[in-house]
PDB file of N, CA, C, O and CB in Angstrom:
ATOM      1  N   MET A   1      50.621  -5.488 -41.518  1.00  0.00           N
ATOM      2  CA  MET A   1      51.188  -6.067 -42.761  1.00  0.00           C
ATOM      3  C   MET A   1      52.405  -5.225 -43.169  1.00  0.00           C
ATOM      4  O   MET A   1      53.448  -5.769 -43.532  1.00  0.00           O
ATOM      5  CB  MET A   1      50.104  -6.103 -43.934  1.00  0.00           C
ATOM      6  N   HIS A   2      52.265  -3.909 -43.107  1.00  0.00           N
ATOM      7  CA  HIS A   2      53.402  -3.059 -43.503  1.00  0.00           C
ATOM      8  C   HIS A   2      54.560  -3.230 -42.526  1.00  0.00           C
ATOM      9  O   HIS A   2      55.723  -3.245 -42.928  1.00  0.00           O
ATOM     10  CB  HIS A   2      52.977  -1.570 -43.569  1.00  0.00           C
ATOM     11  N   PHE A   3      54.238  -3.357 -41.254  1.00  0.00           N
ATOM     12  CA  PHE A   3      55.306  -3.491 -40.252  1.00  0.00           C
ATOM     13  C   PHE A   3      56.070  -4.798 -40.471  1.00  0.00           C
ATOM     14  O   PHE A   3      57.279  -4.867 -40.250  1.00  0.00           O
ATOM     15  CB  PHE A   3      54.718  -3.444 -38.811  1.00  0.00           C
ATOM     16  N   ASN A   4      55.354  -5.821 -40.905  1.00  0.00           N
ATOM     17  CA  ASN A   4      56.018  -7.116 -41.136  1.00  0.00           C
ATOM     18  C   ASN A   4      57.037  -6.976 -42.264  1.00  0.00           C
ATOM     19  O   ASN A   4      58.117  -7.564 -42.195  1.00  0.00           O
ATOM     20  CB  ASN A   4      54.973  -8.226 -41.480  1.00  0.00           C
ATOM     21  N   ASN A   5      56.712  -6.214 -43.290  1.00  0.00           N
ATOM     22  CA  ASN A   5      57.621  -6.057 -44.432  1.00  0.00           C
ATOM     23  C   ASN A   5      58.813  -5.161 -44.050  1.00  0.00           C
ATOM     24  O   ASN A   5      59.923  -5.357 -44.545  1.00  0.00           O
ATOM     25  CB  ASN A   5      56.860  -5.458 -45.652  1.00  0.00           C
ATOM     26  N   LEU A   6      58.578  -4.187 -43.176  1.00  0.00           N
ATOM     27  CA  LEU A   6      59.670  -3.268 -42.800  1.00  0.00           C
ATOM     28  C   LEU A   6      60.620  -3.948 -41.823  1.00  0.00           C
ATOM     29  O   LEU A   6      60.198  -4.810 -41.052  1.00  0.00           O
ATOM     30  CB  LEU A   6      59.104  -1.966 -42.173  1.00  0.00           C
ATOM     31  N   PRO A   7      61.896  -3.574 -41.845  1.00  0.00           N
ATOM     32  CA  PRO A   7      62.886  -4.145 -40.914  1.00  0.00           C
ATOM     33  C   PRO A   7      62.631  -3.628 -39.494  1.00  0.00           C
ATOM     34  O   PRO A   7      61.811  -2.727 -39.317  1.00  0.00           O
ATOM     35  CB  PRO A   7      64.338  -3.791 -41.366  1.00  0.00           C
ATOM     36  N   PRO A   8      63.305  -4.166 -38.488  1.00  0.00           N
ATOM     37  CA  PRO A   8      63.107  -3.739 -37.099  1.00  0.00           C
ATOM     38  C   PRO A   8      63.562  -2.290 -36.890  1.00  0.00           C
ATOM     39  O   PRO A   8      63.093  -1.632 -35.962  1.00  0.00           O
ATOM     40  CB  PRO A   8      63.869  -4.672 -36.143  1.00  0.00           C
ATOM     41  N   GLN A   9      64.455  -1.788 -37.726  1.00  0.00           N
ATOM     42  CA  GLN A   9      64.936  -0.406 -37.562  1.00  0.00           C
ATOM     43  C   GLN A   9      63.861   0.590 -38.036  1.00  0.00           C
ATOM     44  O   GLN A   9      63.774   1.696 -37.503  1.00  0.00           O
ATOM     45  CB  GLN A   9      66.268  -0.190 -38.357  1.00  0.00           C
ATOM     46  N   GLN A  10      63.067   0.220 -39.004  1.00  0.00           N
ATOM     47  CA  GLN A  10      62.043   1.141 -39.541  1.00  0.00           C
ATOM     48  C   GLN A  10      61.017   1.493 -38.452  1.00  0.00           C
ATOM     49  O   GLN A  10      60.798   2.677 -38.194  1.00  0.00           O
ATOM     50  CB  GLN A  10      61.322   0.504 -40.775  1.00  0.00           C
ATOM     51  N   PRO A  11      60.406   0.540 -37.831  1.00  0.00           N
ATOM     52  CA  PRO A  11      59.405   0.865 -36.795  1.00  0.00           C
ATOM     53  C   PRO A  11      60.033   1.651 -35.647  1.00  0.00           C
ATOM     54  O   PRO A  11      59.371   2.491 -35.036  1.00  0.00           O
ATOM     55  CB  PRO A  11      58.754  -0.425 -36.251  1.00  0.00           C
ATOM     56  N   ARG A  12      61.287   1.388 -35.353  1.00  0.00           N
ATOM     57  CA  ARG A  12      61.947   2.121 -34.251  1.00  0.00           C
ATOM     58  C   ARG A  12      62.061   3.602 -34.626  1.00  0.00           C
ATOM     59  O   ARG A  12      61.857   4.476 -33.783  1.00  0.00           O
ATOM     60  CB  ARG A  12      63.371   1.520 -33.941  1.00  0.00           C
ATOM     61  N   ASN A  13      62.378   3.873 -35.859  1.00  0.00           N
ATOM     62  CA  ASN A  13      62.508   5.278 -36.296  1.00  0.00           C
ATOM     63  C   ASN A  13      61.138   5.978 -36.190  1.00  0.00           C
ATOM     64  O   ASN A  13      61.063   7.153 -35.831  1.00  0.00           O
ATOM     65  CB  ASN A  13      63.058   5.358 -37.777  1.00  0.00           C
ATOM     66  N   VAL A  14      60.093   5.266 -36.495  1.00  0.00           N
ATOM     67  CA  VAL A  14      58.742   5.870 -36.459  1.00  0.00           C
ATOM     68  C   VAL A  14      58.413   6.288 -35.025  1.00  0.00           C
ATOM     69  O   VAL A  14      57.859   7.364 -34.797  1.00  0.00           O
ATOM     70  CB  VAL A  14      57.656   4.865 -37.000  1.00  0.00           C
ATOM     71  N   VAL A  15      58.753   5.441 -34.077  1.00  0.00           N
ATOM     72  CA  VAL A  15      58.450   5.757 -32.666  1.00  0.00           C
ATOM     73  C   VAL A  15      59.271   6.971 -32.224  1.00  0.00           C
ATOM     74  O   VAL A  15      58.763   7.842 -31.518  1.00  0.00           O
ATOM     75  CB  VAL A  15      58.751   4.526 -31.737  1.00  0.00           C
ATOM     76  N   THR A  16      60.532   7.027 -32.639  1.00  0.00           N
ATOM     77  CA  THR A  16      61.384   8.156 -32.236  1.00  0.00           C
ATOM     78  C   THR A  16      60.857   9.456 -32.865  1.00  0.00           C
ATOM     79  O   THR A  16      60.914  10.520 -32.249  1.00  0.00           O
ATOM     80  CB  THR A  16      62.872   7.905 -32.659  1.00  0.00           C
ATOM     81  N   SER A  17      60.350   9.354 -34.086  1.00  0.00           N
ATOM     82  CA  SER A  17      59.850  10.562 -34.763  1.00  0.00           C
ATOM     83  C   SER A  17      58.547  11.026 -34.097  1.00  0.00           C
ATOM     84  O   SER A  17      58.294  12.225 -33.976  1.00  0.00           O
ATOM     85  CB  SER A  17      59.620  10.290 -36.290  1.00  0.00           C
ATOM     86  N   VAL A  18      57.745  10.081 -33.679  1.00  0.00           N
ATOM     87  CA  VAL A  18      56.454  10.450 -33.051  1.00  0.00           C
ATOM     88  C   VAL A  18      56.700  11.026 -31.657  1.00  0.00           C
ATOM     89  O   VAL A  18      55.989  11.938 -31.237  1.00  0.00           O
ATOM     90  CB  VAL A  18      55.498   9.208 -32.961  1.00  0.00           C
ATOM     91  N   ARG A  19      57.677  10.518 -30.949  1.00  0.00           N
ATOM     92  CA  ARG A  19      57.926  10.980 -29.564  1.00  0.00           C
ATOM     93  C   ARG A  19      58.282  12.481 -29.541  1.00  0.00           C
ATOM     94  O   ARG A  19      57.648  13.243 -28.810  1.00  0.00           O
ATOM     95  CB  ARG A  19      59.081  10.146 -28.911  1.00  0.00           C
ATOM     96  N   PRO A  20      59.256  12.907 -30.307  1.00  0.00           N
ATOM     97  CA  PRO A  20      59.631  14.331 -30.281  1.00  0.00           C
ATOM     98  C   PRO A  20      58.501  15.223 -30.802  1.00  0.00           C
ATOM     99  O   PRO A  20      58.399  16.386 -30.410  1.00  0.00           O
ATOM    100  CB  PRO A  20      60.901  14.559 -31.118  1.00  0.00           C
ATOM    101  N   THR A  21      57.659  14.688 -31.677  1.00  0.00           N
ATOM    102  CA  THR A  21      56.558  15.497 -32.229  1.00  0.00           C
ATOM    103  C   THR A  21      55.465  15.691 -31.174  1.00  0.00           C
ATOM    104  O   THR A  21      54.848  16.755 -31.110  1.00  0.00           O
ATOM    105  CB  THR A  21      55.962  14.823 -33.503  1.00  0.00           C
ATOM    106  N   ILE A  22      55.228  14.683 -30.357  1.00  0.00           N
ATOM    107  CA  ILE A  22      54.161  14.799 -29.332  1.00  0.00           C
ATOM    108  C   ILE A  22      54.634  15.707 -28.188  1.00  0.00           C
ATOM    109  O   ILE A  22      53.845  16.469 -27.629  1.00  0.00           O
ATOM    110  CB  ILE A  22      53.763  13.380 -28.772  1.00  0.00           C
ATOM    111  N   ALA A  23      55.908  15.620 -27.850  1.00  0.00           N
ATOM    112  CA  ALA A  23      56.422  16.423 -26.721  1.00  0.00           C
ATOM    113  C   ALA A  23      56.282  17.925 -27.011  1.00  0.00           C
ATOM    114  O   ALA A  23      55.664  18.627 -26.211  1.00  0.00           O
ATOM    115  CB  ALA A  23      57.913  16.071 -26.439  1.00  0.00           C
ATOM    116  N   PRO A  24      56.825  18.445 -28.111  1.00  0.00           N
ATOM    117  CA  PRO A  24      56.760  19.889 -28.377  1.00  0.00           C
ATOM    118  C   PRO A  24      55.338  20.345 -28.701  1.00  0.00           C
ATOM    119  O   PRO A  24      55.027  21.525 -28.540  1.00  0.00           O
ATOM    120  CB  PRO A  24      57.693  20.254 -29.532  1.00  0.00           C
ATOM    121  N   THR A  25      54.481  19.454 -29.146  1.00  0.00           N
ATOM    122  CA  THR A  25      53.110  19.873 -29.512  1.00  0.00           C
ATOM    123  C   THR A  25      52.294  20.255 -28.277  1.00  0.00           C
ATOM    124  O   THR A  25      51.688  21.326 -28.272  1.00  0.00           O
ATOM    125  CB  THR A  25      52.390  18.743 -30.283  1.00  0.00           C
ATOM    126  N   PRO A  26      52.252  19.434 -27.238  1.00  0.00           N
ATOM    127  CA  PRO A  26      51.460  19.770 -26.048  1.00  0.00           C
ATOM    128  C   PRO A  26      52.074  20.940 -25.268  1.00  0.00           C
ATOM    129  O   PRO A  26      51.351  21.713 -24.639  1.00  0.00           O
ATOM    130  CB  PRO A  26      51.338  18.542 -25.133  1.00  0.00           C
ATOM    131  N   ALA A  27      53.374  21.067 -25.308  1.00  0.00           N
ATOM    132  CA  ALA A  27      54.029  22.152 -24.552  1.00  0.00           C
ATOM    133  C   ALA A  27      53.591  23.524 -25.081  1.00  0.00           C
ATOM    134  O   ALA A  27      53.061  24.315 -24.301  1.00  0.00           O
ATOM    135  CB  ALA A  27      55.578  22.018 -24.637  1.00  0.00           C
ATOM    136  N   PRO A  28      53.785  23.842 -26.361  1.00  0.00           N
ATOM    137  CA  PRO A  28      53.422  25.163 -26.884  1.00  0.00           C
ATOM    138  C   PRO A  28      51.912  25.380 -26.871  1.00  0.00           C
ATOM    139  O   PRO A  28      51.454  26.516 -26.748  1.00  0.00           O
ATOM    140  CB  PRO A  28      53.956  25.333 -28.303  1.00  0.00           C
ATOM    141  N   THR A  29      51.143  24.317 -26.996  1.00  0.00           N
ATOM    142  CA  THR A  29      49.670  24.473 -27.022  1.00  0.00           C
ATOM    143  C   THR A  29      49.160  24.823 -25.622  1.00  0.00           C
ATOM    144  O   THR A  29      48.197  25.578 -25.484  1.00  0.00           O
ATOM    145  CB  THR A  29      48.977  23.164 -27.540  1.00  0.00           C
ATOM    146  N   ARG A  30      49.789  24.286 -24.603  1.00  0.00           N
ATOM    147  CA  ARG A  30      49.299  24.548 -23.225  1.00  0.00           C
ATOM    148  C   ARG A  30      49.777  25.942 -22.774  1.00  0.00           C
ATOM    149  O   ARG A  30      49.061  26.635 -22.052  1.00  0.00           O
ATOM    150  CB  ARG A  30      49.813  23.431 -22.216  1.00  0.00           C
ATOM    151  N   ALA A  31      50.938  26.337 -23.183  1.00  0.00           N
ATOM    152  CA  ALA A  31      51.476  27.632 -22.722  1.00  0.00           C
ATOM    153  C   ALA A  31      50.547  28.788 -23.154  1.00  0.00           C
ATOM    154  O   ALA A  31      50.101  29.547 -22.294  1.00  0.00           O
ATOM    155  CB  ALA A  31      52.921  27.857 -23.289  1.00  0.00           C
ATOM    156  N   PRO A  32      50.244  28.944 -24.449  1.00  0.00           N
ATOM    157  CA  PRO A  32      49.409  30.069 -24.895  1.00  0.00           C
ATOM    158  C   PRO A  32      47.976  29.950 -24.382  1.00  0.00           C
ATOM    159  O   PRO A  32      47.278  30.956 -24.258  1.00  0.00           O
ATOM    160  CB  PRO A  32      49.405  30.151 -26.423  1.00  0.00           C
ATOM    161  N   THR A  33      47.538  28.745 -24.088  1.00  0.00           N
ATOM    162  CA  THR A  33      46.143  28.584 -23.615  1.00  0.00           C
ATOM    163  C   THR A  33      46.038  28.984 -22.141  1.00  0.00           C
ATOM    164  O   THR A  33      44.970  29.403 -21.695  1.00  0.00           O
ATOM    165  CB  THR A  33      45.657  27.106 -23.809  1.00  0.00           C
ATOM    166  N   ARG A  34      47.111  28.865 -21.393  1.00  0.00           N
ATOM    167  CA  ARG A  34      47.038  29.169 -19.943  1.00  0.00           C
ATOM    168  C   ARG A  34      47.045  30.694 -19.699  1.00  0.00           C
ATOM    169  O   ARG A  34      46.258  31.170 -18.881  1.00  0.00           O
ATOM    170  CB  ARG A  34      48.237  28.502 -19.185  1.00  0.00           C
ATOM    171  N   PRO A  35      47.893  31.462 -20.372  1.00  0.00           N
ATOM    172  CA  PRO A  35      47.925  32.912 -20.118  1.00  0.00           C
ATOM    173  C   PRO A  35      46.555  33.570 -20.309  1.00  0.00           C
ATOM    174  O   PRO A  35      46.117  34.312 -19.430  1.00  0.00           O
ATOM    175  CB  PRO A  35      48.941  33.578 -21.040  1.00  0.00           C
ATOM    176  N   PRO A  36      45.864  33.323 -21.429  1.00  0.00           N
ATOM    177  CA  PRO A  36      44.548  33.970 -21.653  1.00  0.00           C
ATOM    178  C   PRO A  36      43.545  33.560 -20.582  1.00  0.00           C
ATOM    179  O   PRO A  36      42.705  34.366 -20.181  1.00  0.00           O
ATOM    180  CB  PRO A  36      43.992  33.606 -23.051  1.00  0.00           C
ATOM    181  N   THR A  37      43.623  32.313 -20.113  1.00  0.00           N
ATOM    182  CA  THR A  37      42.660  31.849 -19.092  1.00  0.00           C
ATOM    183  C   THR A  37      42.928  32.575 -17.775  1.00  0.00           C
ATOM    184  O   THR A  37      41.997  32.960 -17.068  1.00  0.00           O
ATOM    185  CB  THR A  37      42.755  30.294 -18.890  1.00  0.00           C
ATOM    186  N   THR A  38      44.201  32.758 -17.455  1.00  0.00           N
ATOM    187  CA  THR A  38      44.533  33.429 -16.180  1.00  0.00           C
ATOM    188  C   THR A  38      44.134  34.908 -16.264  1.00  0.00           C
ATOM    189  O   THR A  38      43.670  35.483 -15.280  1.00  0.00           O
ATOM    190  CB  THR A  38      46.070  33.290 -15.851  1.00  0.00           C
ATOM    191  N   ARG A  39      44.311  35.507 -17.410  1.00  0.00           N
ATOM    192  CA  ARG A  39      43.964  36.943 -17.539  1.00  0.00           C
ATOM    193  C   ARG A  39      42.452  37.115 -17.423  1.00  0.00           C
ATOM    194  O   ARG A  39      41.984  38.040 -16.758  1.00  0.00           O
ATOM    195  CB  ARG A  39      44.475  37.528 -18.907  1.00  0.00           C
ATOM    196  N   SER A  40      41.696  36.246 -18.054  1.00  0.00           N
ATOM    197  CA  SER A  40      40.220  36.352 -17.989  1.00  0.00           C
ATOM    198  C   SER A  40      39.753  36.174 -16.549  1.00  0.00           C
ATOM    199  O   SER A  40      38.852  36.875 -16.088  1.00  0.00           O
ATOM    200  CB  SER A  40      39.537  35.289 -18.913  1.00  0.00           C
ATOM    201  N   THR A  41      40.372  35.234 -15.846  1.00  0.00           N
ATOM    202  CA  THR A  41      39.955  34.977 -14.448  1.00  0.00           C
ATOM    203  C   THR A  41      40.310  36.180 -13.575  1.00  0.00           C
ATOM    204  O   THR A  41      39.555  36.546 -12.674  1.00  0.00           O
ATOM    205  CB  THR A  41      40.637  33.680 -13.886  1.00  0.00           C
ATOM    206  N   THR A  42      41.460  36.789 -13.847  1.00  0.00           N
ATOM    207  CA  THR A  42      41.877  37.937 -13.019  1.00  0.00           C
ATOM    208  C   THR A  42      40.940  39.123 -13.265  1.00  0.00           C
ATOM    209  O   THR A  42      40.588  39.839 -12.327  1.00  0.00           O
ATOM    210  CB  THR A  42      43.357  38.339 -13.330  1.00  0.00           C
ATOM    211  N   ILE A  43      40.544  39.330 -14.501  1.00  0.00           N
ATOM    212  CA  ILE A  43      39.654  40.463 -14.819  1.00  0.00           C
ATOM    213  C   ILE A  43      38.268  40.219 -14.188  1.00  0.00           C
ATOM    214  O   ILE A  43      37.650  41.135 -13.646  1.00  0.00           O
ATOM    215  CB  ILE A  43      39.525  40.655 -16.382  1.00  0.00           C
ATOM    216  N   ARG A  44      37.809  38.987 -14.271  1.00  0.00           N
ATOM    217  CA  ARG A  44      36.466  38.681 -13.723  1.00  0.00           C
ATOM    218  C   ARG A  44      36.502  38.788 -12.194  1.00  0.00           C
ATOM    219  O   ARG A  44      35.574  39.318 -11.583  1.00  0.00           O
ATOM    220  CB  ARG A  44      35.991  37.241 -14.162  1.00  0.00           C
ATOM    221  N   THR A  45      37.561  38.288 -11.591  1.00  0.00           N
ATOM    222  CA  THR A  45      37.642  38.322 -10.113  1.00  0.00           C
ATOM    223  C   THR A  45      37.729  39.774  -9.633  1.00  0.00           C
ATOM    224  O   THR A  45      37.197  40.120  -8.578  1.00  0.00           O
ATOM    225  CB  THR A  45      38.882  37.503  -9.601  1.00  0.00           C
ATOM    226  N   THR A  46      38.400  40.610 -10.413  1.00  0.00           N
ATOM    227  CA  THR A  46      38.533  42.021  -9.994  1.00  0.00           C
ATOM    228  C   THR A  46      37.197  42.744 -10.154  1.00  0.00           C
ATOM    229  O   THR A  46      36.863  43.625  -9.362  1.00  0.00           O
ATOM    230  CB  THR A  46      39.640  42.745 -10.824  1.00  0.00           C
ATOM    231  N   GLU A  47      36.436  42.368 -11.183  1.00  0.00           N
ATOM    232  CA  GLU A  47      35.138  43.039 -11.414  1.00  0.00           C
ATOM    233  C   GLU A  47      34.100  42.602 -10.377  1.00  0.00           C
ATOM    234  O   GLU A  47      33.269  43.400  -9.945  1.00  0.00           O
ATOM    235  CB  GLU A  47      34.616  42.732 -12.844  1.00  0.00           C
ATOM    236  N   ALA A  48      34.157  41.336  -9.987  1.00  0.00           N
ATOM    237  CA  ALA A  48      33.161  40.814  -9.036  1.00  0.00           C
ATOM    238  C   ALA A  48      33.204  41.583  -7.711  1.00  0.00           C
ATOM    239  O   ALA A  48      32.178  42.116  -7.288  1.00  0.00           O
ATOM    240  CB  ALA A  48      33.401  39.307  -8.778  1.00  0.00           C
ATOM    241  N   PRO A  49      34.370  41.657  -7.042  1.00  0.00           N
ATOM    242  CA  PRO A  49      34.443  42.356  -5.752  1.00  0.00           C
ATOM    243  C   PRO A  49      34.149  43.849  -5.897  1.00  0.00           C
ATOM    244  O   PRO A  49      33.624  44.470  -4.973  1.00  0.00           O
ATOM    245  CB  PRO A  49      35.825  42.161  -5.124  1.00  0.00           C
ATOM    246  N   THR A  50      34.480  44.417  -7.038  1.00  0.00           N
ATOM    247  CA  THR A  50      34.249  45.864  -7.222  1.00  0.00           C
ATOM    248  C   THR A  50      32.750  46.144  -7.350  1.00  0.00           C
ATOM    249  O   THR A  50      32.261  47.154  -6.844  1.00  0.00           O
ATOM    250  CB  THR A  50      35.006  46.390  -8.484  1.00  0.00           C
ATOM    251  N   VAL A  51      32.028  45.258  -8.021  1.00  0.00           N
ATOM    252  CA  VAL A  51      30.577  45.467  -8.211  1.00  0.00           C
ATOM    253  C   VAL A  51      29.826  45.144  -6.919  1.00  0.00           C
ATOM    254  O   VAL A  51      28.830  45.795  -6.602  1.00  0.00           O
ATOM    255  CB  VAL A  51      30.038  44.585  -9.381  1.00  0.00           C
ATOM    256  N   ALA A  52      30.294  44.146  -6.176  1.00  0.00           N
ATOM    257  CA  ALA A  52      29.598  43.742  -4.940  1.00  0.00           C
ATOM    258  C   ALA A  52      29.558  44.900  -3.936  1.00  0.00           C
ATOM    259  O   ALA A  52      28.473  45.274  -3.491  1.00  0.00           O
ATOM    260  CB  ALA A  52      30.293  42.506  -4.302  1.00  0.00           C
ATOM    261  N   PRO A  53      30.710  45.480  -3.565  1.00  0.00           N
ATOM    262  CA  PRO A  53      30.702  46.563  -2.570  1.00  0.00           C
ATOM    263  C   PRO A  53      29.925  47.778  -3.069  1.00  0.00           C
ATOM    264  O   PRO A  53      29.270  48.457  -2.279  1.00  0.00           O
ATOM    265  CB  PRO A  53      32.136  46.975  -2.219  1.00  0.00           C
ATOM    266  N   VAL A  54      29.989  48.056  -4.357  1.00  0.00           N
ATOM    267  CA  VAL A  54      29.281  49.239  -4.892  1.00  0.00           C
ATOM    268  C   VAL A  54      27.770  49.044  -4.728  1.00  0.00           C
ATOM    269  O   VAL A  54      27.061  49.980  -4.359  1.00  0.00           O
ATOM    270  CB  VAL A  54      29.644  49.478  -6.407  1.00  0.00           C
ATOM    271  N   HIS A  55      27.279  47.838  -4.998  1.00  0.00           N
ATOM    272  CA  HIS A  55      25.831  47.595  -4.875  1.00  0.00           C
ATOM    273  C   HIS A  55      25.422  47.512  -3.402  1.00  0.00           C
ATOM    274  O   HIS A  55      24.315  47.900  -3.028  1.00  0.00           O
ATOM    275  CB  HIS A  55      25.432  46.288  -5.614  1.00  0.00           C
ATOM    276  N   HIS A  56      26.337  46.997  -2.573  1.00  0.00           N
ATOM    277  CA  HIS A  56      26.003  46.834  -1.143  1.00  0.00           C
ATOM    278  C   HIS A  56      25.980  48.201  -0.447  1.00  0.00           C
ATOM    279  O   HIS A  56      25.155  48.438   0.436  1.00  0.00           O
ATOM    280  CB  HIS A  56      27.031  45.885  -0.437  1.00  0.00           C
ATOM    281  N   LYS A  57      26.879  49.088  -0.846  1.00  0.00           N
ATOM    282  CA  LYS A  57      26.962  50.408  -0.169  1.00  0.00           C
ATOM    283  C   LYS A  57      25.611  51.151  -0.274  1.00  0.00           C
ATOM    284  O   LYS A  57      25.078  51.576   0.751  1.00  0.00           O
ATOM    285  CB  LYS A  57      28.113  51.283  -0.803  1.00  0.00           C
ATOM    286  N   PRO A  58      25.060  51.314  -1.463  1.00  0.00           N
ATOM    287  CA  PRO A  58      23.794  52.052  -1.586  1.00  0.00           C
ATOM    288  C   PRO A  58      22.649  51.288  -0.936  1.00  0.00           C
ATOM    289  O   PRO A  58      21.681  51.900  -0.485  1.00  0.00           O
ATOM    290  CB  PRO A  58      23.469  52.323  -3.064  1.00  0.00           C
ATOM    291  N   ALA A  59      22.739  49.968  -0.879  1.00  0.00           N
ATOM    292  CA  ALA A  59      21.649  49.168  -0.304  1.00  0.00           C
ATOM    293  C   ALA A  59      21.670  49.298   1.225  1.00  0.00           C
ATOM    294  O   ALA A  59      20.615  49.277   1.859  1.00  0.00           O
ATOM    295  CB  ALA A  59      21.775  47.666  -0.731  1.00  0.00           C
ATOM    296  N   VAL A  60      22.843  49.428   1.808  1.00  0.00           N
ATOM    297  CA  VAL A  60      22.933  49.507   3.298  1.00  0.00           C
ATOM    298  C   VAL A  60      22.353  50.840   3.808  1.00  0.00           C
ATOM    299  O   VAL A  60      21.561  50.834   4.750  1.00  0.00           O
ATOM    300  CB  VAL A  60      24.431  49.362   3.771  1.00  0.00           C
ATOM    301  N   PRO A  61      22.727  51.977   3.209  1.00  0.00           N
ATOM    302  CA  PRO A  61      22.218  53.266   3.705  1.00  0.00           C
ATOM    303  C   PRO A  61      20.705  53.379   3.503  1.00  0.00           C
ATOM    304  O   PRO A  61      20.047  54.101   4.252  1.00  0.00           O
ATOM    305  CB  PRO A  61      22.931  54.435   2.993  1.00  0.00           C
ATOM    306  N   ALA A  62      20.147  52.700   2.531  1.00  0.00           N
ATOM    307  CA  ALA A  62      18.703  52.791   2.265  1.00  0.00           C
ATOM    308  C   ALA A  62      17.913  52.286   3.471  1.00  0.00           C
ATOM    309  O   ALA A  62      17.078  53.021   3.999  1.00  0.00           O
ATOM    310  CB  ALA A  62      18.325  51.979   0.996  1.00  0.00           C
ATOM    311  N   PRO A  63      18.154  51.044   3.922  1.00  0.00           N
ATOM    312  CA  PRO A  63      17.391  50.517   5.067  1.00  0.00           C
ATOM    313  C   PRO A  63      17.708  51.298   6.348  1.00  0.00           C
ATOM    314  O   PRO A  63      16.831  51.476   7.194  1.00  0.00           O
ATOM    315  CB  PRO A  63      17.702  49.015   5.274  1.00  0.00           C
ATOM    316  N   VAL A  64      18.945  51.762   6.495  1.00  0.00           N
ATOM    317  CA  VAL A  64      19.329  52.510   7.711  1.00  0.00           C
ATOM    318  C   VAL A  64      18.540  53.821   7.767  1.00  0.00           C
ATOM    319  O   VAL A  64      18.072  54.220   8.834  1.00  0.00           O
ATOM    320  CB  VAL A  64      20.878  52.798   7.734  1.00  0.00           C
ATOM    321  N   SER A  65      18.395  54.482   6.632  1.00  0.00           N
ATOM    322  CA  SER A  65      17.671  55.765   6.619  1.00  0.00           C
ATOM    323  C   SER A  65      16.198  55.503   6.982  1.00  0.00           C
ATOM    324  O   SER A  65      15.587  56.309   7.683  1.00  0.00           O
ATOM    325  CB  SER A  65      17.786  56.471   5.204  1.00  0.00           C
ATOM    326  N   HIS A  66      15.635  54.405   6.519  1.00  0.00           N
ATOM    327  CA  HIS A  66      14.220  54.102   6.815  1.00  0.00           C
ATOM    328  C   HIS A  66      14.041  53.798   8.308  1.00  0.00           C
ATOM    329  O   HIS A  66      13.025  54.139   8.915  1.00  0.00           O
ATOM    330  CB  HIS A  66      13.723  52.893   5.955  1.00  0.00           C
ATOM    331  N   LEU A  67      15.065  53.143   8.882  1.00  0.00           N
ATOM    332  CA  LEU A  67      14.953  52.778  10.311  1.00  0.00           C
ATOM    333  C   LEU A  67      15.069  54.044  11.172  1.00  0.00           C
ATOM    334  O   LEU A  67      14.400  54.170  12.198  1.00  0.00           O
ATOM    335  CB  LEU A  67      16.064  51.733  10.714  1.00  0.00           C
ATOM    336  N   SER A  68      15.922  54.970  10.744  1.00  0.00           N
ATOM    337  CA  SER A  68      16.141  56.190  11.561  1.00  0.00           C
ATOM    338  C   SER A  68      14.829  56.983  11.686  1.00  0.00           C
ATOM    339  O   SER A  68      14.419  57.307  12.800  1.00  0.00           O
ATOM    340  CB  SER A  68      17.264  57.094  10.924  1.00  0.00           C
ATOM    341  N   PRO A  69      14.164  57.300  10.565  1.00  0.00           N
ATOM    342  CA  PRO A  69      12.920  58.087  10.646  1.00  0.00           C
ATOM    343  C   PRO A  69      11.819  57.271  11.322  1.00  0.00           C
ATOM    344  O   PRO A  69      10.980  57.829  12.028  1.00  0.00           O
ATOM    345  CB  PRO A  69      12.460  58.537   9.230  1.00  0.00           C
ATOM    346  N   GLY A  70      11.819  55.958  11.108  1.00  0.00           N
ATOM    347  CA  GLY A  70      10.785  55.095  11.703  1.00  0.00           C
ATOM    348  C   GLY A  70      10.859  55.155  13.226  1.00  0.00           C
ATOM    349  O   GLY A  70       9.833  55.185  13.906  1.00  0.00           O
ATOM    350  N   LYS A  71      12.074  55.172  13.750  1.00  0.00           N
ATOM    351  CA  LYS A  71      12.224  55.196  15.233  1.00  0.00           C
ATOM    352  C   LYS A  71      11.703  56.548  15.755  1.00  0.00           C
ATOM    353  O   LYS A  71      11.728  56.795  16.960  1.00  0.00           O
ATOM    354  CB  LYS A  71      13.751  54.974  15.669  1.00  0.00           C
TER     355      LYS A  71
END
């Protein structure tokens, strides 16, 4: 009903105003959200491999020592 009362130039202005508002909104929102996600993944990936070898090292010598005296 409102669009019918408004001239053809009015609705065109609304679309132009919405377009520039949607473009800059997703851009800045995605940029700050990506850096924190990449940093968290890098910290977790670095901790995973560091903990794995540390736990595996003490576990490997344990069974080897038992096999040596057993033989």
